[in-house]
C-alpha positions in Angstrom: 53.2 -52.1 47.8 56.8 -52.2 46.6 57.4 -54.8 43.9 59.3 -57.7 45.4 62.5 -58.8 43.9 63.0 -62.4 43.3 66.3 -64.0 44.0 67.3 -66.3 41.2 68.6 -69.5 42.6 71.8 -70.5 40.9 72.8 -74.1 40.6 76.4 -75.3 40.4 77.4 -77.2 37.3 80.3 -78.9 35.6 81.5 -75.4 34.5 82.9 -74.9 38.0 86.1 -76.5 36.8 89.1 -75.5 39.0 87.4 -73.0 41.2 87.7 -75.2 44.2 90.4 -74.2 46.7 90.7 -73.8 50.4 88.9 -71.2 52.6 91.3 -68.4 53.4 90.9 -65.5 55.7 92.1 -62.0 54.7 92.5 -61.2 58.3 95.3 -62.6 60.5 94.7 -64.5 63.7 94.5 -62.4 66.9 97.5 -62.8 69.2 96.2 -64.9 72.1 99.3 -63.7 74.1 97.9 -60.2 74.1 94.8 -58.9 75.8 91.7 -59.1 73.6 91.1 -55.4 74.2 94.0 -54.8 71.9 92.8 -57.1 69.1 92.4 -55.2 65.9 91.5 -56.4 62.3 92.1 -60.0 63.2 90.1 -63.2 63.8 90.0 -64.8 67.3 87.9 -66.5 70.0 87.1 -65.2 73.4 84.6 -65.9 76.3 82.6 -62.6 76.5 79.0 -61.5 76.8 78.2 -64.5 79.1 79.2 -66.8 76.3 81.8 -67.3 73.6 82.4 -65.2 70.5 84.5 -66.5 67.6 85.0 -64.1 64.7 86.5 -60.8 63.6 87.6 -58.1 66.0 88.3 -54.4 65.7 89.7 -52.1 68.5 89.1 -54.9 71.0 85.4 -55.4 70.1 83.4 -57.9 68.1 83.2 -56.3 64.7 82.6 -58.1 61.3 81.4 -61.6 60.7 81.3 -63.9 63.7 79.4 -66.4 65.9 78.4 -66.0 69.5 77.1 -68.9 71.7 75.6 -67.9 75.0 75.7 -69.8 78.3 72.1 -70.7 77.7 72.8 -72.4 74.4 71.4 -69.7 72.2 73.5 -68.9 69.1 73.9 -65.8 66.8 75.8 -66.0 63.5 76.1 -62.9 61.4 77.4 -59.4 61.4 78.6 -57.5 64.5 79.5 -53.9 65.0 81.1 -52.6 68.2 80.0 -55.7 70.2 76.4 -55.6 69.0 74.4 -57.5 66.4 74.4 -55.2 63.4 73.6 -56.2 59.8 72.3 -59.6 58.6 72.3 -62.5 61.1 70.6 -65.6 62.4 69.7 -66.1 66.1 68.5 -69.4 67.5 67.2 -70.0 71.0 67.1 -73.5 72.6 64.8 -75.0 75.1 63.5 -78.3 76.3 59.8 -78.8 75.2 57.8 -82.1 75.8 56.3 -81.5 72.4 59.7 -81.7 70.7 59.8 -78.1 69.6 63.2 -77.1 70.9 64.2 -74.1 68.9 63.0 -70.6 68.2 64.7 -68.5 65.6 65.0 -65.1 63.9 66.8 -64.7 60.5 67.1 -61.2 59.2 68.5 -57.8 59.7 69.7 -56.2 63.0 70.6 -52.6 64.0 72.5 -51.9 67.2 71.5 -55.2 68.8 67.8 -55.2 67.9 65.8 -56.8 65.0 65.5 -54.0 62.5 64.6 -54.5 58.8 63.4 -57.5 56.9 63.3 -60.7 59.0 61.7 -64.1 59.6 60.7 -65.0 63.1 59.8 -68.6 63.9 58.3 -69.5 67.3 58.6 -72.7 69.3 54.9 -73.5 68.3 55.8 -73.5 64.6 54.1 -70.2 63.9 56.0 -67.8 61.7 56.1 -64.1 60.7 57.9 -62.8 57.8 58.1 -59.0 57.3 59.6 -55.8 58.5 60.9 -55.1 62.0 61.9 -51.9 63.8 63.7 -51.6 67.2 63.0 -55.2 67.9 59.2 -55.4 67.0 57.1 -55.7 63.9 56.8 -52.4 62.2 55.7 -52.1 58.5 54.5 -54.9 56.2 54.3 -58.5 57.6 52.5 -61.7 57.1 51.6 -64.5 59.5 52.1 -68.1 58.2 50.9 -71.4 59.5 49.9 -74.4 57.5 46.5 -74.8 59.2 45.3 -71.4 60.4 46.2 -67.8 61.0 44.7 -65.4 63.6 45.3 -61.9 64.8 46.5 -60.7 61.4 47.3 -62.9 58.4 48.7 -60.1 56.2 48.9 -56.4 56.7 50.6 -53.5 58.3 52.1 -53.3 61.8 53.2 -50.3 63.9 55.4 -50.6 67.0 54.4 -54.3 67.3 50.7 -53.8 66.9 48.5 -54.9 64.0 47.0 -51.9 62.3 45.3 -52.9 59.1 44.9 -55.9 56.7 43.4 -59.4 56.7 42.7 -60.6 60.3 40.7 -62.9 62.4 40.7 -65.7 59.8 40.3 -68.9 61.7 40.6 -71.3 58.7 42.2 -70.6 55.4 40.1 -71.8 52.4 42.1 -73.7 49.7 42.5 -70.7 47.4 43.6 -68.5 50.2 46.0 -71.2 51.5 47.7 -71.2 48.1 47.8 -67.4 48.1 49.4 -67.4 51.6 52.0 -70.0 50.5 52.8 -67.9 47.4 53.0 -64.8 49.4 55.3 -66.5 52.0 57.7 -67.6 49.2 57.8 -64.1 47.8 58.7 -62.8 51.2 61.4 -65.4 51.7 62.8 -64.4 48.3 62.9 -60.8 49.5 64.6 -61.9 52.7 67.2 -63.9 50.8 67.8 -60.8 48.7 68.6 -58.8 51.8 70.7 -61.6 53.2 72.9 -61.9 50.0 73.3 -58.1 49.9 74.4 -58.1 53.5 77.1 -60.6 52.8 78.1 -58.7 49.7 78.4 -55.4 51.6 80.5 -57.3 54.2 82.9 -58.6 51.5 83.2 -55.2 50.1 84.0 -53.7 53.4 86.6 -56.4 54.1 88.2 -55.5 50.7 87.5 -59.0 49.4 85.4 -57.6 46.5 85.9 -54.2 44.9 83.3 -51.5 44.5 82.4 -52.7 41.0 81.2 -56.0 42.5 84.3 -57.8 41.1 86.6 -60.0 43.2 89.6 -57.9 44.3 93.1 -59.1 44.6 93.5 -59.3 48.3 96.9 -57.9 49.4 97.9 -59.4 52.7 98.3 -56.7 55.4 101.8 -56.3 56.5 102.1 -56.7 60.3 103.4 -53.7 62.2 106.2 -55.9 63.5 107.5 -59.0 61.8 106.3 -62.2 63.4 109.6 -63.7 62.9 112.9 -62.1 62.1 114.7 -64.7 60.1 118.2 -63.7 58.6 118.8 -67.2 57.1 116.3 -67.9 54.3 117.4 -71.6 54.4 116.5 -72.1 58.0 113.8 -74.7 58.6 110.7 -73.1 60.4 107.2 -74.2 61.2 105.3 -72.7 58.2 101.9 -74.3 57.9 99.5 -76.8 59.5 96.7 -79.3 58.8 95.1 -82.2 60.6 95.5 -86.0 60.6 94.1 -89.1 62.4 95.5 -92.5 63.5 94.3 -95.7 61.8 96.6 -98.3 63.4 98.1 -98.9 66.9 101.7 -98.8 65.4 101.6 -95.2 64.3 100.2 -94.9 60.8 98.4 -91.6 60.2 96.1 -90.4 57.4 96.2 -86.7 56.2 96.0 -84.8 52.9 98.9 -84.8 50.5 98.8 -81.1 50.1 99.4 -80.7 53.9 102.8 -82.4 53.7 103.7 -81.8 50.1 107.0 -79.9 49.9 107.7 -79.9 53.6 111.3 -80.4 54.8 110.0 -81.8 58.0 106.6 -83.0 59.2 105.5 -83.3 62.9 102.6 -84.7 64.7 101.5 -82.8 67.9 99.3 -84.2 70.6 98.8 -83.4 74.3 101.8 -81.0 74.5 104.2 -83.3 72.8 105.5 -83.5 69.2 106.8 -86.5 67.1 108.6 -86.6 63.8 106.5 -88.1 61.0 107.8 -89.8 57.8 105.7 -89.7 54.7 105.3 -93.4 53.8 103.4 -92.8 50.6 101.2 -90.3 48.9 98.6 -90.0 46.1 98.7 -86.6 44.7 95.7 -87.2 42.4 93.4 -88.2 45.3 95.2 -85.9 47.7 96.0 -88.5 50.4 99.2 -89.1 52.3 100.1 -91.8 54.8 102.5 -90.9 57.6 104.3 -93.1 60.1 105.4 -91.9 63.6 106.8 -93.4 66.7 103.8 -92.2 68.6 101.5 -95.0 69.8 97.9 -93.7 70.0 95.5 -94.6 72.9 92.7 -94.6 70.4 92.4 -95.3 66.6 89.6 -94.7 64.1 88.1 -97.4 62.0 87.4 -97.0 58.2 83.8 -97.8 57.4 83.3 -100.7 55.0 80.8 -98.8 52.8 80.8 -95.2 51.6 78.7 -92.5 53.1 75.0 -92.2 52.3 73.1 -89.2 51.1 71.6 -87.1 54.1 73.6 -89.1 56.6 74.7 -87.2 59.8 78.4 -86.7 60.0 81.1 -85.0 62.2 84.2 -83.3 61.0 87.2 -83.1 63.4 90.4 -81.1 63.0 92.4 -78.0 63.8 90.9 -75.1 61.9 93.2 -72.0 61.9 95.9 -74.1 63.4 96.2 -73.6 67.2 95.5 -69.9 67.1 92.0 -70.2 68.6 92.9 -72.9 71.0 95.1 -76.1 71.1 92.2 -78.5 71.4 90.5 -80.3 68.5 87.4 -78.8 67.1 84.3 -80.6 65.8 81.5 -79.5 63.5 78.3 -81.3 62.6 76.5 -81.6 59.3 75.2 -84.0 56.6 76.3 -85.7 53.4 74.7 -83.4 50.9 76.0 -85.0 47.7 77.7 -88.3 46.8 80.0 -86.6 44.3 82.3 -83.6 44.0 82.9 -80.9 41.4 82.5 -82.2 37.8 80.9 -85.5 39.0 84.1 -86.4 40.9 82.9 -89.7 42.5 86.0 -89.9 44.7 84.5 -87.1 46.7 81.5 -86.4 48.9 80.0 -83.0 49.5 79.2 -82.0 53.1 77.5 -78.9 54.7 79.6 -79.1 57.9 81.9 -76.1 58.2 85.6 -76.6 57.5 88.3 -74.0 57.5 92.1 -73.7 56.7 93.7 -76.2 59.0 90.9 -78.8 58.8 92.6 -80.5 55.8 93.3 -84.1 56.5 90.9 -84.4 59.4 88.4 -87.3 59.7 84.7 -87.2 58.7 82.9 -89.6 61.0 79.5 -91.2 61.3 77.5 -91.5 64.5 79.2 -94.9 65.2 82.7 -93.4 65.2 83.7 -94.8 61.8 85.5 -92.7 59.3 83.5 -92.1 56.1 85.8 -89.5 54.5 88.8 -87.2 54.8 88.2 -83.4 54.9 89.9 -81.9 51.9 88.5 -78.6 50.4 85.7 -76.0 50.1 84.5 -73.7 47.3 86.5 -70.5 46.8 84.3 -67.5 47.7 85.9 -65.0 45.3 85.9 -67.4 42.3 82.3 -68.5 42.9 81.1 -64.9 43.3 82.9 -64.0 40.0 81.3 -66.8 38.1 77.8 -66.8 39.7 77.3 -63.5 41.4 76.5 -65.1 44.8 78.4 -66.2 47.9 78.6 -70.0 48.4 77.7 -71.5 51.7 77.9 -74.9 53.4 79.7 -76.4 50.3 82.6 -78.4 51.4 84.2 -81.7 50.3 85.7 -84.9 51.6 87.6 -87.9 50.1 85.6 -91.1 50.2 86.8 -93.8 52.6 86.9 -96.3 49.7 89.7 -94.3 48.1 91.7 -94.3 51.3 91.2 -98.0 51.8 92.6 -98.7 48.3 95.7 -96.7 49.0 96.2 -98.6 52.3 95.7 -102.0 50.7 98.2 -101.1 48.0 100.8 -100.4 50.7 100.0 -103.5 52.7 98.8 -101.6 55.7 96.2 -104.1 57.0 96.3 -104.1 60.8 93.3 -101.8 61.1 90.4 -101.9 63.5 87.0 -103.4 62.4 84.3 -100.8 61.9 81.8 -100.2 64.7 78.4 -101.7 64.0 76.4 -99.9 66.8 75.9 -96.2 67.6 78.0 -94.9 70.4 77.4 -92.1 72.9 78.5 -88.5 72.2 80.8 -88.8 75.2 82.6 -91.8 73.8 82.7 -90.3 70.3 84.2 -87.1 71.6 86.9 -89.0 73.5 87.7 -91.1 70.4 88.0 -87.9 68.3 90.2 -86.2 70.9 92.6 -89.1 71.3 92.9 -90.0 67.6 92.9 -86.6 65.7 96.1 -84.7 65.6 97.6 -81.3 64.7 100.1 -81.7 61.8 102.8 -79.1 61.2 104.7 -78.5 58.0 108.3 -77.2 58.3 109.9 -75.2 55.4 112.4 -72.6 54.6 111.4 -69.0 54.3 112.0 -69.2 50.6 109.4 -72.0 50.4 107.0 -70.1 52.6 106.8 -67.4 49.9 105.4 -70.0 47.5 103.0 -71.5 50.1 100.2 -69.1 49.1 99.3 -71.1 46.0 98.6 -74.2 48.0 95.1 -75.1 49.0 93.5 -75.7 52.4 96.7 -75.2 54.3 96.8 -72.8 57.3 99.9 -70.6 57.2 101.3 -70.4 60.7 104.6 -68.8 61.5 104.3 -69.1 65.2 106.9 -71.1 67.1 105.9 -74.8 67.6 107.9 -77.0 70.0 
């Protein structure tokens, strides 16, 4: 049996220093004004395959890293090649089960749309198999794992989905075998994580984000075949970047990040097809908060919670990732509070595992009662983390605590704010509040300023016309 390679779990420490920056894509957004069959080397979202795919495209096909959610609710996240699952990925199926088991999943390798390679399959019942697959079925070494029993092959060899040889028909695992099974399961999971990390590493190499010597490469932005904008006047003000913001009072005060509006010649708020000029009332560069004032009178406002977020608390992040390239509607991701401090024990921040992207900056982080517990601000930089630790970071994003925001508001005598909700609200009501109180913020600059924009964090560069 081949010696299993253990994946050394690396922990982040104070040495991370200044390696935090925004997520940035080396690929441009697909042009939604063109047919998706012409999309090439870009990132976009389209309803296909009886569901919706969001991710990378090549020659009009899903190709690269992406997510597909089917009409039945099942979801695949991982590598695609020519419209098929190909590489490492995670598939989750949903169903309604009276016993409460409502998901079945496979996490592992795919080849041309079928499970192929190392993988972990978990049934609705809670039973699990970790091992090798070929053409969609178990083929090679595999082990069955269940906390109480295993039947029909605990550990051994499979061929075309059938158990061939090994330990089987064990109804109850004695304590020593139970420990051995648990140790074996952990070894197999380490092996699976090794394949998973390698799959992402290969993807980054292929995308020219890491050079062939496993070192971060300097990504040179691809020059478009035709300029998106032909500007002859370098001093002309144009919409150059975007972020998110949310209303906190009925008379037009908006919260966003300072880096979203810093250096902008003009700032606009966009909502329901209309735009409004926004003035920067004040800003806190250290804590990365800015307060805007507009003439727009919102139909809904968000309350700041009286106390900061709690560890493991469920949260929702709202905003406009990738600007309005994917769609003009607000997007929401769900996660938990995974740490009560940021990089270097920064207690003005919270760490979350909900996905944020360029363009999410300044958006609200809400609890289940519709109260704001933070402001989305940043995520770990993939290239710098890989250079320092040799692994690709995941689900490591940050927000500014509400207590910091409240201090800035109090210092500027902005007090006519709503009282925090005390009771949970329905998802329908929460979704409506988010849609009506979260806005797309555009930053207008000269072309000369745009050239310097690349050094700014968590801002989505968007040179499309915005009315």
